[in-house]
C-alpha positions as a Markdown table, in Angstrom:
| # | Residue | x | y | z |
|---|---|---|---|---|
| 1 | Met | 26.4 | 26.7 | 0.0 |
| 2 | Thr | 22.7 | 26.5 | 0.4 |
| 3 | Leu | 20.9 | 23.3 | 1.3 |
| 4 | Phe | 23.2 | 20.4 | 0.3 |
| 5 | Ile | 24.4 | 22.0 | -3.0 |
| 6 | Glu | 26.4 | 25.0 | -4.1 |
| 7 | Asp | 24.8 | 27.9 | -6.1 |
| 8 | Gly | 25.1 | 27.2 | -9.8 |
| 9 | Ala | 26.5 | 23.7 | -9.4 |
| 10 | Pro | 26.9 | 21.6 | -12.5 |
| 11 | Val | 24.1 | 19.0 | -12.9 |
| 12 | Ile | 23.5 | 15.9 | -15.0 |
| 13 | Val | 20.1 | 14.2 | -15.8 |
| 14 | Gln | 19.8 | 10.4 | -15.9 |
| 15 | Gly | 17.0 | 9.6 | -18.2 |
| 16 | Met | 17.1 | 13.0 | -19.8 |
| 17 | Thr | 15.9 | 11.7 | -23.2 |
| 18 | Gly | 12.7 | 10.2 | -21.9 |
| 19 | His | 9.4 | 12.1 | -21.9 |
| 20 | Gln | 9.6 | 13.2 | -18.3 |
| 21 | Gly | 13.3 | 13.8 | -18.5 |
| 22 | Met | 13.0 | 16.1 | -21.6 |
| 23 | Thr | 10.1 | 18.0 | -20.1 |
| 24 | His | 11.7 | 18.7 | -16.7 |
| 25 | Thr | 15.2 | 19.3 | -18.1 |
| 26 | Ala | 13.8 | 22.1 | -20.2 |
| 27 | Arg | 12.0 | 23.5 | -17.2 |
| 28 | Met | 15.1 | 23.2 | -15.0 |
| 29 | Leu | 17.2 | 25.0 | -17.6 |
| 30 | Asn | 14.7 | 27.8 | -17.8 |
| 31 | Ala | 14.9 | 28.1 | -14.1 |
| 32 | Gly | 18.6 | 28.7 | -14.4 |
| 33 | Thr | 19.9 | 25.3 | -13.3 |
| 34 | Asn | 23.3 | 24.6 | -14.7 |
| 35 | Ile | 22.5 | 21.4 | -16.6 |
| 36 | Val | 25.7 | 20.1 | -18.2 |
| 37 | Gly | 24.8 | 16.7 | -19.6 |
| 38 | Gly | 22.4 | 13.8 | -19.8 |
| 39 | Val | 23.1 | 10.0 | -19.4 |
| 40 | Asn | 21.7 | 7.3 | -21.7 |
| 41 | Pro | 24.0 | 4.6 | -23.0 |
| 42 | Arg | 21.9 | 4.0 | -26.1 |
| 43 | Lys | 22.2 | 7.7 | -27.1 |
| 44 | Ala | 25.8 | 8.4 | -26.0 |
| 45 | Gly | 27.5 | 11.0 | -28.1 |
| 46 | Thr | 24.4 | 12.7 | -29.3 |
| 47 | Thr | 23.3 | 16.3 | -28.5 |
| 48 | Val | 19.8 | 17.3 | -27.5 |
| 49 | Pro | 18.7 | 20.9 | -28.2 |
| 50 | Phe | 16.4 | 22.6 | -25.7 |
| 51 | Asp | 14.6 | 25.8 | -26.8 |
| 52 | Leu | 14.6 | 28.2 | -23.8 |
| 53 | Ala | 12.2 | 30.9 | -22.9 |
| 54 | Asp | 14.6 | 33.7 | -23.7 |
| 55 | Gly | 14.9 | 32.6 | -27.3 |
| 56 | Thr | 18.2 | 30.8 | -27.0 |
| 57 | Thr | 19.0 | 27.1 | -27.4 |
| 58 | Ala | 20.9 | 25.0 | -24.9 |
| 59 | Asp | 22.6 | 22.0 | -26.6 |
| 60 | Ile | 23.1 | 19.3 | -24.0 |
| 61 | Thr | 25.4 | 16.4 | -24.6 |
| 62 | Val | 24.3 | 12.8 | -23.8 |
| 63 | Tyr | 27.0 | 10.6 | -22.2 |
| 64 | Gly | 27.0 | 6.8 | -22.0 |
| 65 | Thr | 27.7 | 6.6 | -18.3 |
| 66 | Cys | 27.7 | 8.8 | -15.2 |
| 67 | Gln | 31.5 | 8.4 | -14.9 |
| 68 | Glu | 32.0 | 9.8 | -18.4 |
| 69 | Ala | 29.6 | 12.6 | -17.7 |
| 70 | Arg | 31.3 | 13.6 | -14.4 |
| 71 | Glu | 34.8 | 13.4 | -15.9 |
| 72 | Ala | 33.7 | 15.6 | -18.9 |
| 73 | Thr | 31.6 | 18.1 | -17.0 |
| 74 | Gly | 32.6 | 18.1 | -13.3 |
| 75 | Ala | 29.0 | 17.4 | -12.3 |
| 76 | Lys | 28.2 | 17.6 | -8.6 |
| 77 | Ala | 24.6 | 16.4 | -8.8 |
| 78 | Ser | 22.3 | 14.1 | -10.8 |
| 79 | Val | 18.6 | 14.1 | -11.2 |
| 80 | Val | 17.1 | 10.6 | -11.9 |
| 81 | Phe | 14.1 | 10.2 | -14.1 |
| 82 | Val | 14.8 | 6.5 | -14.8 |
| 83 | Pro | 11.9 | 4.0 | -14.7 |
| 84 | Pro | 11.5 | 2.0 | -11.5 |
| 85 | Arg | 13.0 | -1.3 | -12.7 |
| 86 | Phe | 16.2 | 0.5 | -13.8 |
| 87 | Ala | 16.4 | 3.0 | -11.0 |
| 88 | Lys | 18.6 | 1.0 | -8.7 |
| 89 | Ser | 21.3 | 0.5 | -11.3 |
| 90 | Ala | 21.1 | 4.1 | -12.3 |
| 91 | Val | 21.5 | 5.4 | -8.7 |
| 92 | Val | 24.3 | 2.9 | -8.0 |
| 93 | Glu | 26.1 | 4.1 | -11.1 |
| 94 | Ala | 25.9 | 7.7 | -10.0 |
| 95 | Ile | 27.2 | 6.8 | -6.5 |
| 96 | Glu | 30.1 | 4.9 | -7.9 |
| 97 | Ala | 30.9 | 7.7 | -10.3 |
| 98 | Gly | 31.5 | 10.0 | -7.4 |
| 99 | Ile | 28.3 | 12.1 | -7.7 |
| 100 | Lys | 27.7 | 13.5 | -4.2 |
| 101 | Leu | 24.0 | 14.6 | -4.6 |
| 102 | Ile | 21.5 | 12.4 | -6.3 |
| 103 | Val | 17.9 | 13.4 | -6.5 |
| 104 | Val | 15.6 | 10.4 | -7.3 |
| 105 | Ile | 12.3 | 11.5 | -8.7 |
| 106 | Thr | 11.1 | 8.0 | -9.7 |
| 107 | Glu | 8.0 | 6.6 | -8.0 |
| 108 | Gly | 7.4 | 2.9 | -7.5 |
| 109 | Ile | 11.0 | 1.7 | -6.8 |
| 110 | Pro | 10.9 | -1.5 | -4.7 |
| 111 | Val | 11.8 | -0.9 | -1.1 |
| 112 | Ala | 14.6 | -3.4 | -1.1 |
| 113 | Asp | 16.2 | -1.5 | -4.0 |
| 114 | Ser | 15.9 | 1.9 | -2.2 |
| 115 | Ala | 17.3 | 0.3 | 1.0 |
| 116 | Tyr | 20.3 | -0.9 | -1.0 |
| 117 | Phe | 21.2 | 2.4 | -2.7 |
| 118 | Val | 20.5 | 4.5 | 0.3 |
| 119 | Ala | 22.9 | 2.4 | 2.4 |
| 120 | Leu | 25.5 | 2.4 | -0.4 |
| 121 | Ala | 25.3 | 6.2 | -0.7 |
| 122 | Arg | 26.0 | 6.6 | 3.0 |
| 123 | Glu | 29.1 | 4.4 | 2.6 |
| 124 | His | 30.4 | 6.6 | -0.2 |
| 125 | Gly | 29.6 | 9.9 | 1.4 |
| 126 | Ala | 26.9 | 10.7 | -1.1 |
| 127 | Arg | 23.4 | 12.2 | -0.3 |
| 128 | Ile | 20.2 | 10.9 | -1.9 |
| 129 | Ile | 17.0 | 13.0 | -1.9 |
| 130 | Gly | 14.0 | 10.8 | -2.5 |
| 131 | Pro | 13.0 | 8.5 | -4.0 |
| 132 | Asn | 9.4 | 9.3 | -5.0 |
| 133 | Cys | 9.9 | 13.0 | -4.4 |
| 134 | Pro | 9.5 | 16.3 | -6.1 |
| 135 | Gly | 13.2 | 17.2 | -5.6 |
| 136 | Leu | 15.1 | 20.2 | -4.2 |
| 137 | Val | 15.0 | 23.9 | -5.1 |
| 138 | Thr | 17.3 | 26.5 | -3.6 |
| 139 | Phe | 17.2 | 30.2 | -4.1 |
| 140 | Gly | 20.8 | 31.3 | -3.8 |
| 141 | Ser | 23.0 | 31.8 | -0.7 |
| 142 | Glu | 23.2 | 35.6 | -1.5 |
| 143 | Pro | 20.5 | 37.9 | -2.9 |
| 144 | Asp | 22.1 | 38.0 | -6.4 |
| 145 | Ala | 23.2 | 34.4 | -6.5 |
| 146 | Lys | 21.6 | 31.8 | -8.8 |
| 147 | Gly | 20.0 | 28.9 | -7.0 |
| 148 | Val | 19.4 | 25.4 | -8.3 |
| 149 | Asn | 16.2 | 23.6 | -9.3 |
| 150 | Leu | 16.5 | 19.8 | -9.2 |
| 151 | Gly | 13.4 | 17.8 | -10.0 |
| 152 | Ile | 9.8 | 18.8 | -10.7 |
| 153 | Ile | 9.2 | 21.6 | -8.2 |
| 154 | Pro | 7.7 | 24.5 | -10.2 |
| 155 | Asp | 10.0 | 27.5 | -10.6 |
| 156 | Gly | 8.9 | 31.1 | -10.3 |
| 157 | Ile | 6.2 | 30.5 | -7.8 |
| 158 | Val | 8.1 | 32.1 | -4.8 |
| 159 | Pro | 11.0 | 34.4 | -4.4 |
| 160 | Arg | 14.1 | 34.1 | -2.2 |
| 161 | Gly | 13.3 | 34.7 | 1.5 |
| 162 | Pro | 13.8 | 33.6 | 5.1 |
| 163 | Leu | 11.8 | 30.3 | 5.2 |
| 164 | Gly | 12.9 | 26.7 | 4.7 |
| 165 | Leu | 10.5 | 23.9 | 3.8 |
| 166 | Val | 10.8 | 20.1 | 4.0 |
| 167 | Ser | 7.9 | 17.9 | 3.0 |
| 168 | Lys | 6.9 | 14.3 | 2.4 |
| 169 | Ser | 4.3 | 15.5 | -0.2 |
| 170 | Gly | 4.8 | 17.0 | -3.6 |
| 171 | Thr | 1.5 | 18.8 | -4.1 |
| 172 | Leu | 1.4 | 20.1 | -0.5 |
| 173 | Thr | 5.0 | 21.4 | -1.0 |
| 174 | Tyr | 3.7 | 23.7 | -3.8 |
| 175 | Gln | 0.6 | 24.7 | -1.8 |
| 176 | Leu | 2.6 | 25.8 | 1.3 |
| 177 | Met | 5.1 | 27.6 | -0.9 |
| 178 | Gly | 2.2 | 29.4 | -2.5 |
| 179 | Glu | 0.6 | 30.2 | 0.8 |
| 180 | Leu | 3.8 | 31.8 | 2.1 |
| 181 | Ser | 5.0 | 33.3 | -1.2 |
| 182 | Asp | 5.0 | 36.8 | 0.1 |
| 183 | Phe | 7.8 | 35.9 | 2.5 |
| 184 | Gly | 9.9 | 33.6 | 0.2 |
| 185 | Phe | 12.3 | 30.7 | 0.8 |
| 186 | Thr | 15.9 | 29.8 | 1.1 |
| 187 | Ala | 15.1 | 26.2 | -0.1 |
| 188 | Ala | 12.4 | 23.6 | -0.4 |
| 189 | Leu | 13.1 | 19.9 | -0.2 |
| 190 | Gly | 10.8 | 17.1 | -1.0 |
| 191 | Ala | 11.9 | 14.2 | 1.2 |
| 192 | Gly | 9.7 | 11.7 | -0.5 |
| 193 | Gly | 6.8 | 9.5 | 0.7 |
| 194 | Asp | 8.4 | 6.0 | 0.5 |
| 195 | Pro | 9.2 | 4.0 | 3.7 |
| 196 | Ile | 12.9 | 4.4 | 3.1 |
| 197 | Val | 14.3 | 7.7 | 1.9 |
| 198 | Gly | 17.8 | 9.1 | 1.5 |
| 199 | Thr | 17.3 | 12.3 | 3.4 |
| 200 | Thr | 14.9 | 12.2 | 6.3 |
| 201 | Leu | 12.7 | 15.0 | 7.7 |
| 202 | Leu | 15.1 | 15.2 | 10.6 |
| 203 | Glu | 18.2 | 15.6 | 8.4 |
| 204 | Ala | 16.5 | 18.4 | 6.5 |
| 205 | Val | 15.3 | 20.2 | 9.6 |
| 206 | Gln | 18.8 | 20.0 | 11.0 |
| 207 | Ala | 20.3 | 21.4 | 7.9 |
| 208 | Phe | 17.9 | 24.3 | 7.9 |
| 209 | Asn | 18.6 | 24.9 | 11.6 |
| 210 | Glu | 22.3 | 25.3 | 10.7 |
| 211 | Asp | 21.7 | 27.6 | 7.7 |
| 212 | Asp | 22.3 | 31.2 | 8.6 |
| 213 | Asn | 19.9 | 32.5 | 5.9 |
| 214 | Thr | 17.0 | 30.3 | 7.1 |
| 215 | Lys | 15.1 | 32.0 | 9.9 |
| 216 | Ala | 12.1 | 29.7 | 10.3 |
| 217 | Val | 11.1 | 26.2 | 9.0 |
| 218 | Val | 7.9 | 24.6 | 7.8 |
| 219 | Met | 7.6 | 20.8 | 7.9 |
| 220 | Ile | 4.9 | 18.9 | 6.1 |
| 221 | Gly | 4.5 | 15.3 | 7.4 |
| 222 | Glu | 1.9 | 12.7 | 6.8 |
| 223 | Ile | 0.6 | 9.5 | 8.4 |
| 224 | Gly | 2.8 | 6.4 | 8.6 |
| 225 | Gly | 6.2 | 5.8 | 10.2 |
| 226 | Gly | 7.8 | 7.8 | 12.9 |
| 227 | Ala | 9.8 | 10.5 | 11.1 |
| 228 | Glu | 7.9 | 13.4 | 12.6 |
| 229 | Gln | 8.3 | 12.0 | 16.1 |
| 230 | Glu | 12.1 | 11.8 | 15.5 |
| 231 | Val | 12.0 | 15.5 | 14.6 |
| 232 | Ala | 10.1 | 16.3 | 17.8 |
| 233 | Glu | 12.5 | 14.4 | 20.0 |
| 234 | Trp | 15.5 | 16.2 | 18.5 |
| 235 | Ala | 13.9 | 19.6 | 18.4 |
| 236 | Lys | 13.1 | 19.5 | 22.1 |
| 237 | Asp | 16.7 | 20.2 | 23.0 |
| 238 | His | 18.4 | 21.4 | 19.8 |
| 239 | Met | 16.1 | 23.4 | 17.5 |
| 240 | Thr | 17.0 | 27.1 | 17.7 |
| 241 | Lys | 14.6 | 28.4 | 15.1 |
| 242 | Pro | 10.8 | 28.5 | 14.9 |
| 243 | Leu | 9.4 | 25.3 | 13.4 |
| 244 | Val | 5.7 | 24.9 | 12.3 |
| 245 | Ala | 4.3 | 21.6 | 11.0 |
| 246 | Tyr | 1.4 | 20.3 | 9.1 |
| 247 | Ile | 0.4 | 16.6 | 9.1 |
| 248 | Ala | -1.6 | 15.2 | 6.2 |
| 249 | Gly | -4.1 | 12.4 | 6.9 |
| 250 | Phe | -6.1 | 13.2 | 10.0 |
| 251 | Thr | -9.1 | 11.3 | 8.5 |
| 252 | Ala | -7.2 | 8.4 | 7.1 |
| 253 | Pro | -8.6 | 5.0 | 8.1 |
| 254 | Glu | -6.2 | 2.4 | 9.6 |
| 255 | Gly | -4.7 | 0.0 | 7.0 |
| 256 | Lys | -5.5 | 2.2 | 4.1 |
| 257 | Gln | -2.6 | 3.4 | 2.0 |
| 258 | Met | -3.0 | 7.1 | 1.2 |
| 259 | Gly | -1.1 | 7.7 | -2.0 |
| 260 | His | 2.4 | 7.3 | -0.9 |
| 261 | Ala | 3.9 | 3.8 | -0.1 |
| 262 | Gly | 4.9 | 4.9 | 3.4 |
| 263 | Ala | 1.6 | 6.7 | 4.2 |
| 264 | Ile | -0.2 | 4.0 | 6.0 |
| 265 | Val | -1.4 | 3.6 | 9.6 |
| 266 | Ser | -0.7 | 0.1 | 10.9 |
| 267 | Gly | -1.3 | -1.3 | 14.4 |
| 268 | Gly | -2.6 | 2.0 | 15.6 |
| 269 | Lys | 0.8 | 3.6 | 15.0 |
| 270 | Gly | 1.7 | 6.5 | 12.7 |
| 271 | Thr | -1.5 | 8.4 | 13.0 |
| 272 | Ala | -1.7 | 12.1 | 12.4 |
| 273 | Lys | -3.1 | 12.6 | 15.9 |
| 274 | Glu | -0.1 | 10.7 | 17.4 |
| 275 | Lys | 2.3 | 12.9 | 15.4 |
| 276 | Lys | 0.5 | 16.1 | 16.2 |
| 277 | Glu | 0.6 | 15.3 | 19.9 |
| 278 | Ala | 4.4 | 14.4 | 19.8 |
| 279 | Leu | 5.2 | 17.7 | 18.1 |
| 280 | Glu | 3.0 | 19.9 | 20.3 |
| 281 | Ala | 4.4 | 18.3 | 23.4 |
| 282 | Val | 7.8 | 19.9 | 22.6 |
| 283 | Gly | 6.2 | 23.3 | 21.6 |
| 284 | Ile | 6.0 | 22.8 | 17.9 |
| 285 | Arg | 2.6 | 24.2 | 16.6 |
| 286 | Val | 0.7 | 22.0 | 14.1 |
| 287 | Gly | -1.8 | 23.3 | 11.6 |
| 288 | Arg | -4.9 | 21.2 | 10.7 |
| 289 | Thr | -4.9 | 22.6 | 7.1 |
| 290 | Pro | -2.2 | 24.1 | 4.9 |
| 291 | Gly | -3.9 | 27.5 | 5.2 |
| 292 | Gln | -4.0 | 27.3 | 9.0 |
| 293 | Thr | -0.3 | 26.2 | 9.0 |
| 294 | Ala | 0.6 | 29.3 | 7.0 |
| 295 | Glu | -1.3 | 31.5 | 9.3 |
| 296 | Ile | 0.5 | 30.0 | 12.3 |
| 297 | Met | 3.8 | 30.7 | 10.6 |
| 298 | Arg | 2.8 | 34.3 | 9.9 |
| 299 | Glu | 2.0 | 34.8 | 13.6 |
| 300 | Ile | 5.3 | 33.3 | 14.7 |
| 301 | Met | 7.3 | 35.3 | 12.2 |
| 302 | Ala | 5.6 | 38.5 | 13.3 |
| 303 | Ala | 6.4 | 37.6 | 17.0 |
| 304 | His | 10.0 | 37.0 | 16.1 |
| 305 | Gly | 10.4 | 40.0 | 13.8 |
| 306 | Ile | 11.1 | 37.8 | 10.8 |
| 307 | Arg | 10.5 | 39.4 | 7.4 |
């Protein structure tokens, strides 16, 4: 088991037959993800061929419901590429079908809808990643094990290694992975930038802290909310591995939304400065740029003998 999912676990894609679903299903298949079905009630019973980079073709069956897909394939996870107005019903369907990991890529889902399905997932013992996130990529619990790529995180940009990464930002996830590609990662998780998400920064940091293969953790936060302060408070007494952070939005003006729905400073709260001070107060070093953050991690890894 790597971060929240077994190596090679069977995966379905809700919204697979749409443009984004088709594009990223092909990419996930080429990354080695075990895609076993799609879900679209209007195309149930059809088969979609995906031409792979190795010259072979993967024929993926489309099912009418998540329940049918899970019963036929044993799926353990679902990736959701459903438009915002249909996303709530899609996620609820996956939860009620018994899918235990649901990665919600969709942006623009109403906060009330997200609050509903996040609470429902917790009642059913399911984990949601997202919404409005790049997804989750793992690199295998053993050197020769096949990992899992769920979502839109590019594959092939980094190898397996000792670092874990959790981020509120998609683009910055890829940048930090690239900055530290000579070390490699156990997993990278995009928590999402909405006010309510299924897996918080703290939950991801805790999971990395418990993972034997992860030796150090990079956290990318941003303005808005108090998720980074929650990490600082917990890490003060419980974090046993090096943790380095980067906070996006040092120059963001108050009341101005910066891309993500949750990235907004209001009432003087949630500033990058406030988050940086909270983290540094408990000994977590914070970079001012992605490049500086990577250099700090390099220093810490060298000091701890991590390779």
